[in-house]
VEXZA-768519 format. One line per 5 residues: number of its first residue (from 1); their letters; for each residue z, y, x of C-alpha. Coordinates in steps of 0.05 Angstrom, whole numbers. Layout:
<sites>
NUM> a> Z/Y/X | ...
</sites>
This chain:
<sites>
1> mktnl> 866/83/752 | 894/152/757 | 839/203/766 | 843/277/753 | 770/297/751
6> filir> 781/364/718 | 803/410/775 | 807/484/759 | 791/522/822 | 762/585/794
11> tlsva> 762/625/729 | 724/686/709 | 755/753/724 | 814/772/680 | 780/836/658
16> mlmvs> 718/799/634 | 758/748/595 | 800/803/563 | 737/839/540 | 707/774/514
21> cafsg> 769/751/477 | 791/818/449 | 722/838/424 | 724/842/348 | 711/898/300
26> yaqri> 662/944/335 | 597/906/345 | 532/939/364 | 471/902/337 | 430/861/385
31> tvsgs> 354/869/379 | 304/818/404 | 229/824/402 | 176/782/436 | 107/753/440
36> isgek> 79/682/443 | 20/659/484 | -17/593/474 | -20/557/408 | -9/598/345
41> kdsvw> 60/590/315 | 83/609/245 | 155/620/266 | 201/621/325 | 267/583/320
46> icfns> 333/613/344 | 400/578/349 | 457/629/343 | 513/578/351 | 501/514/390
51> trnew> 572/491/373 | 553/486/300 | 478/476/311 | 460/538/271 | 385/549/273
56> kgfav> 343/602/237 | 268/613/237 | 235/682/244 | 163/696/224 | 109/706/276
61> dnnnh> 56/757/257 | -19/752/266 | -14/782/336 | 36/728/356 | 93/778/357
66> fsfsf> 163/769/327 | 228/807/324 | 299/798/297 | 367/831/303 | 438/810/288
71> spkkf> 510/835/292 | 547/794/344 | 617/767/334 | 630/765/409 | 614/808/468
76> ynfvm> 578/751/503 | 530/712/459 | 491/652/483 | 431/638/438 | 376/586/441
81> vende> 304/612/436 | 264/549/420 | 280/505/481 | 316/556/526 | 384/589/526
86> illqs> 396/662/542 | 457/708/543 | 457/771/500 | 511/824/500 | 532/873/446
91> gdsvf> 481/929/441 | 426/893/480 | 353/906/465 | 309/854/499 | 236/832/500
96> islqg> 220/759/513 | 155/723/528 | 143/652/504 | 90/603/525 | 89/552/470
101> dslvd> 162/531/462 | 184/554/532 | 214/622/548 | 178/646/611 | 201/719/619
106> isggn> 253/768/593 | 263/843/602 | 315/892/580 | 389/877/572 | 416/836/629
111> atlnk> 348/810/652 | 369/789/722 | 425/743/697 | 380/713/644 | 325/699/694
116> sllel> 377/661/735 | 396/620/674 | 324/606/657 | 310/582/728 | 367/533/721
121> qqwqs> 341/505/656 | 268/500/675 | 278/457/737 | 327/405/711 | 283/352/678
126> elwks> 270/314/744 | 345/314/758 | 361/283/690 | 307/231/702 | 338/215/770
131> sreds> 407/204/737 | 376/151/692 | 333/115/744 | 352/127/817 | 403/97/864
136> liefv> 464/138/883 | 435/159/950 | 370/182/918 | 405/216/861 | 455/254/905
141> sklnq> 399/275/953 | 359/306/896 | 423/336/866 | 441/369/932 | 373/400/939
146> wynrh> 372/425/868 | 443/453/871 | 435/488/938 | 369/518/919 | 398/550/856
151> leqid> 462/570/891 | 420/609/942 | 382/643/886 | 446/662/850 | 476/690/914
156> acqya> 413/730/930 | 410/765/862 | 433/836/850 | 466/829/783 | 479/889/738
161> ngnad> 552/871/729 | 563/846/800 | 611/787/808 | 622/780/733 | 549/762/723
166> rdial> 548/719/785 | 608/680/759 | 571/666/693 | 510/640/730 | 552/598/777
171> sylnf> 592/568/719 | 527/552/684 | 502/517/747 | 567/479/755 | 567/453/683
176> etaav> 494/432/688 | 511/395/752 | 573/362/722 | 534/341/660 | 481/304/699
181> cyayl> 533/271/744 | 573/246/685 | 508/221/655 | 498/180/718 | 569/153/715
186> trita> 562/137/641 | 500/96/656 | 532/53/710 | 599/44/675 | 565/25/610
191> kddtl> 531/-31/649 | 597/-52/680 | 568/-40/748 | 634/-37/786 | 601/-36/855
196> kyaea> 559/25/839 | 618/58/806 | 662/47/868 | 606/72/912 | 600/136/872
201> mnsne> 675/149/867 | 686/137/941 | 631/185/960 | 660/254/975 | 591/284/968
206> frrfi> 585/258/897 | 657/272/877 | 650/346/891 | 598/350/837 | 641/319/783
211> emkdv> 695/371/788 | 683/412/725 | 709/474/759 | 704/520/699 | 730/475/644
216> ndtvv> 772/533/614 | 716/584/617 | 713/612/546 | 648/650/559 | 604/594/585
221> gqtip> 643/545/543 | 595/560/486 | 533/538/524 | 490/475/522 | 509/454/593
226> ycsal> 583/458/575 | 572/415/513 | 531/365/554 | 583/361/610 | 640/352/561
231> efyly> 603/300/519 | 583/258/580 | 653/265/608 | 681/236/544 | 631/179/545
236> fkmni> 652/165/617 | 726/167/601 | 717/121/542 | 684/71/589 | 736/72/644
241> dydqn> 800/90/608 | 803/55/540 | 868/33/510 | 854/-32/472 | 917/-22/431
246> ksymq> 887/40/400 | 825/50/358 | 761/83/383 | 777/149/348 | 848/149/374
251> nlwgh> 823/139/445 | 772/194/437 | 822/242/406 | 871/227/463 | 820/245/516
256> imaln> 804/311/483 | 878/328/476 | 891/311/549 | 842/365/571 | 888/418/543
261> lpkpn> 829/465/530 | 836/536/507 | 824/543/432 | 750/565/434 | 732/508/480
266> ndvay> 774/460/440 | 731/477/380 | 670/458/420 | 700/390/438 | 715/373/366
271> clisl> 649/397/338 | 606/360/388 | 635/292/370 | 598/295/304 | 531/287/340
276> nllpi> 537/223/380 | 609/201/384 | 624/192/310 | 565/144/301 | 594/99/355
281> gytdy> 662/101/323 | 634/83/255 | 586/28/278 | 628/-11/328 | 701/0/312
286> dhffq> 753/-9/256 | 800/42/225 | 744/94/227 | 759/130/162 | 834/130/169
291> dtdsl> 832/158/240 | 777/208/225 | 815/234/164 | 874/248/211 | 830/282/262
296> lhyfd> 797/326/209 | 865/345/180 | 889/365/250 | 826/406/263 | 831/441/195
301> knane> 900/468/216 | 886/482/290 | 813/504/296 | 802/571/331 | 749/589/279
306> kenae> 755/560/209 | 678/556/206 | 681/502/260 | 731/461/221 | 687/468/159
311> ylrne> 626/448/199 | 658/384/226 | 685/364/157 | 618/378/123 | 580/338/176
316> ferky> 629/280/167 | 622/281/91 | 547/286/95 | 539/228/143 | 596/181/125
321> eylrp> 633/196/61 | 585/155/19 | 600/95/65 | 675/97/53 | 706/33/24
326> grqik> 716/42/-51 | 654/86/-61 | 603/62/-110 | 535/49/-80 | 477/87/-112
331> dvvlt> 427/41/-145 | 369/16/-103 | 306/-22/-120 | 296/-89/-85 | 233/-132/-84
336> dtlgn> 237/-208/-84 | 187/-259/-56 | 148/-260/-122 | 142/-184/-124 | 194/-177/-179
341> kylls> 236/-114/-178 | 312/-116/-182 | 366/-64/-182 | 429/-72/-142 | 466/-57/-208
346> dfkdk> 437/-121/-236 | 493/-155/-196 | 548/-106/-214 | 592/-162/-243 | 589/-202/-179
351> iiyvk> 621/-201/-111 | 561/-193/-64 | 557/-216/8 | 496/-181/39 | 459/-202/101
356> mwslg> 418/-144/130 | 364/-169/177 | 294/-158/202 | 236/-201/226 | 241/-173/296
361> ckgci> 316/-187/303 | 329/-251/341 | 404/-248/329 | 391/-244/254 | 350/-307/255
366> qeise> 399/-345/299 | 454/-336/247 | 413/-364/188 | 442/-434/193 | 514/-409/189
371> ynell> 494/-364/131 | 463/-422/93 | 525/-464/105 | 569/-409/77 | 528/-408/12
376> stfsd> 545/-480/-3 | 619/-466/7 | 619/-413/-49 | 566/-444/-94 | 613/-449/-155
381> tnvvf> 644/-379/-150 | 628/-308/-171 | 601/-293/-102 | 526/-280/-97 | 491/-282/-29
386> isvar> 435/-233/-18 | 393/-224/45 | 354/-159/51 | 299/-153/103 | 292/-82/130
391> dreqy> 217/-88/139 | 157/-50/113 | 119/-78/54 | 58/-90/99 | 99/-147/131
396> tdkwk> 113/-181/64 | 71/-242/81 | 106/-252/148 | 173/-243/113 | 157/-297/62
401> aairs> 133/-343/118 | 198/-332/156 | 240/-348/95 | 202/-414/87 | 204/-430/162
406> ydlkg> 279/-418/170 | 297/-442/100 | 336/-378/86 | 376/-393/23 | 405/-347/-30
411> lnfis> 370/-287/-60 | 318/-256/-14 | 294/-185/-19 | 254/-136/23 | 269/-62/28
416> engln> 249/-18/86 | 312/25/77 | 359/-32/61 | 410/-8/10 | 403/64/33
421> lgfhg> 467/60/72 | 440/85/138 | 420/44/198 | 476/19/243 | 444/-39/279
426> lpkyy> 425/-110/259 | 447/-160/238 | 496/-127/192 | 537/-157/136 | 567/-123/75
431> iigkn> 616/-144/22 | 606/-107/-44 | 655/-114/-101 | 646/-108/-176 | 611/-46/-202
436> ntivt> 576/-43/-134 | 636/-12/-99 | 641/-19/-24 | 693/-68/2 | 668/-65/73
441> lkaph> 602/-49/107 | 628/-84/169 | 639/-153/140 | 651/-212/187 | 590/-252/208
446> prslr> 581/-320/174 | 610/-357/234 | 674/-315/233 | 738/-351/215 | 760/-287/179
451> lkpml> 704/-288/128 | 722/-346/82 | 795/-323/71 | 770/-252/57 | 721/-276/4
456> eelik> 772/-324/-26 | 823/-267/-32 | 771/-223/-67 | 756/-279/-116 | 831/-285/-133
461> eeskn> 838/-210/-142 | 777/-207/-188 | 803/-265/-230 | 870/-229/-240 | 834/-168/-266
466> e> 792/-205/-317
</sites>
């Protein structure tokens, strides 16, 4: 299916983009002060860069007042104040009022524009709920009402910078709208609901909302709505346009490249994949490390800001590097049915096939018979079979009863955090080599025809090295 959903029909004025992109050396500090009503808070949290998720807390005094200042790197600076996003410009001095975690008023700086942005953010929760629950007709009806109401408000405002400010507010509105529409499409395509998908894509009224009109906007491209729209668009594209001859990461990379985004927005696209898209790639697909290494190398060379490349690489290393095949697993304490404590390193001279399961996992229990059969096949080898229940110690008695009831063979342990290798769904199977090095944390299930040859090959390799 050939669809070109990204139609560029308007950009910000050339003058405004030139000012934004050329802004560098001379930066007037931005000063923010404010007060908080409601429950006493010790600090107020500010995100200075949503692309890299950079948050910093500032103290709140006994009168519930706070203040901070910073030297901006850009002329236009979107920052999150607790739950809400505002736009600050070089030299601004603003006062903001918070009620709990919500920003309810702002004065100074470009107050009119910021009040438009706040209006957009504070009336969106029902729309997101509709995207998850309602039919297409109900969803589009609510979307129309919401969009037209805010469009009228934007058109009625007397902005300090005229059309330049209006364009920012309109872009913000368009991205928020596109994000919620792609969220709706992601929901129905993930369920393989072809009838609802056809209904949506044949509806001109719906289609006009999924045209991300300002995809190359480098000002609003740093905002939360832009990130949301881009992320849900990528989810959607991965559902409807997935090349089975390529890996997950290759497909994702291809969809980003096809957007041909300007460099600042390209940085946003690569940084946001660390949040929700990398976990899918790791959990459900092969070739993750090889493909991600290539992607990181590309981004190291081509990022608009080197800090963004460093951020993505650091996030990857923090979340996944310890899971890479060949890494040695840190020791972990395991408790058996008699209450005895073992270390994983007690089995360092063995090849270990690990079954990760839980009492509440029906799929885990259904595979017990195949697991038991596999044990008998390798009974006279250097392979040890370990099942680890990821359950709390308070369920120890139920765990023991389940082992007896299902006749779960091999070595049985309970550990709420498993082997401290993260949680990526259950059941999961690992193969761990000698010295507790990772062979694969995505081992075939016991019923797989690939498993026996894989274990037999490992046994041969180990015997050669002895």
